[in-house]
C-alpha positions in Angstrom: -40.2 24.1 -40.7 -38.8 20.9 -42.1 -35.6 20.6 -44.1 -35.5 17.6 -46.4 -32.0 16.7 -47.6 -31.3 13.4 -49.2 -27.9 11.9 -50.2 -26.6 10.5 -53.4 -26.4 7.1 -51.7 -30.2 7.1 -51.3 -30.7 8.0 -55.0 -28.0 5.7 -56.3 -30.0 2.5 -55.7 -32.4 3.3 -58.5 -35.1 4.1 -56.0 -35.8 7.6 -57.3 -39.5 7.1 -57.8 -40.0 5.6 -54.4 -38.2 8.6 -52.7 -40.1 11.2 -54.6 -43.5 9.5 -53.9 -42.7 9.4 -50.2 -41.7 13.1 -50.1 -44.7 14.1 -52.2 -47.2 12.3 -50.0 -45.6 13.6 -46.8 -45.7 17.2 -48.0 -49.3 16.8 -49.2 -50.5 15.5 -45.8 -48.6 18.2 -43.9 -49.7 21.2 -45.9 -49.6 23.4 -42.7 -45.8 23.1 -42.5 -43.1 25.0 -44.4 -40.6 22.7 -46.3 -37.2 23.4 -47.6 -36.2 20.8 -50.2 -32.4 20.6 -50.9 -30.8 19.2 -54.0 -29.0 15.9 -53.8 -25.3 16.4 -54.5 -23.4 14.7 -57.2 -20.9 12.0 -56.3 -17.7 13.8 -57.0 -15.6 10.6 -56.6 -17.4 9.2 -59.7 -17.3 10.5 -63.3 -20.1 12.9 -64.3 -21.7 10.5 -66.8 -22.1 7.5 -64.4 -25.5 6.0 -63.8 -25.5 7.3 -60.2 -24.9 10.9 -61.2 -27.5 10.6 -63.9 -30.0 9.3 -61.4 -29.1 12.3 -59.1 -29.9 14.7 -61.9 -33.1 13.0 -62.7 -34.1 13.0 -59.0 -33.3 16.8 -58.6 -35.3 17.7 -61.7 -38.4 15.7 -60.7 -38.4 16.8 -57.0 -38.4 20.5 -58.0 -41.1 19.8 -60.6 -43.4 18.2 -57.9 -42.6 20.7 -55.2 -43.5 23.7 -57.4 -47.2 22.8 -56.7 -46.7 23.4 -53.0 
């Protein structure tokens, strides 16, 4: 079993697509393994409508969409 838990500092650099593609390809090649994908937490030291928190929401939505297939 593998737990994947990213942080908002990873998503905040506008690298959402890169992170999702890496996780997607890793899960696809290791189909014999159970995965637990955790949501990335919001940055509570920033306002809700900042670009970092919007990117976190986008990442969480897309990662669950892709992981439903597995």
